[in-house]
C-alpha positions, 0 to 999 in steps of 0.5 A: 230937890236933887238935880240930875248930873249931866254927863258927856258920852265919849262918843260925842267927841268921835273921831277924837279919843276917849282922853279928849272926851274927859278933857272937853268935859272938864273944860266945859263943866260937865259933871262926868263922862259916860264911857262908850267902850269901843276900839280906843284902848283907853275905853277898855281898860279901867286902870287907864280910865282911872288915870283919866279921872285923876288927871282931869278930875271928871268922874265916870258916871256910866259905862256903855257896854260894847253893843255895836256891830263895829265892837262885836269883838271888843272884850271877846265875843261872848255877850255875857262876858261883855256885860260882866266886864262892863259891870266890873269896870263900872265898879272899879270907877264908882259908876252906877250904870251900865248901858246895854242894847237889846241883842241882835236877832242873830244872837239866838241864844243870847236873845232867848236868855236876855231878859231873865239873865239881865234880871238876875245880873241886876239882882246880884249887883248894885250896878244898874243895867239899863236897857236902851230903846233901839229902832227898826232898821229901815231900807227901801221903805221896808222895816228890818227886825234887827233886835230880839226880843224887841227894839221897843223896851216897853215890850219887856219888863225891864227893871231899868231902862235908857231912853235915847231921844235920837233913837225915838226919832228913828223909830217915830216913837212919841218920846214923851209918851215913852218916858211917861209909860216907863215911869220910874223904870227910866233910869238913865237918859241919852240926850240928843235929837233927830228930824224923824229920818231913818238915819240915827242923827244924834243932833244937838238937842233943840236942833231936831223935832224931838220934844227934848225940852218937854221930856226933861221938864217931865223928868224934873217934875217926876223927880228923876234921879238918874244921869243925863248923858249928852250923846250927840254926833259932832263928826262934821266939826272941822276943829275942836273949838267947833266941836266944843261949841256944839257940846257947850250948846248941848250942856246949856240946853240940858241944864236949862231944861232939866232944872226944877224951875224950868217949867 
């Protein structure tokens, strides 16, 4: 039985650099890196990324397209152009997956065309575009609809999805039910944890209230063939050693509970 690869999101080492993500992944024994395309120049350039792959002998497993508010101008302002750049970067590096968020509600034209346009792109390439579950924004006990068509990826028939276990915490979604209901449309995982607050915490798996171990066991029994990407927040770490300890813990947790023998 094939065991999924466990990758490290470059966002997990922030505020350190993309290069630091490759160095840490190599030292800790991760199977690869997911590149979060951001303001770091190396994250935007397939040539520089390939140099990091060669230097650290760590492959790029996936590309996270620049979908955040802080990266709205990275790779231009056209959202379809960003996806095309992400696809080209993935192909250049031998990655199989591009992670994409649903559009923001105010991106009206993009939102209207998103489902059909993404389906067309999926049909035109071997690269997997995996739409990530998001969450409603909450302020003063009120929910704000920030994403369109929906933050809930079950509301559309996406061929491929990314399930993020910090986002299920914020949206108060039953993570195990979500994974079961999506079935083989779960192409990619972001492993983290949360305690059900309105803050997107991205805790180390096992430190929150999400059923991360149960989700991993279910995926193992279901023959999941995607990648498991550790995407946690280590910004409070005071030293690289402290950051690496958190990331080592996350790797051990993921490998332990994703083993076919874990159950």
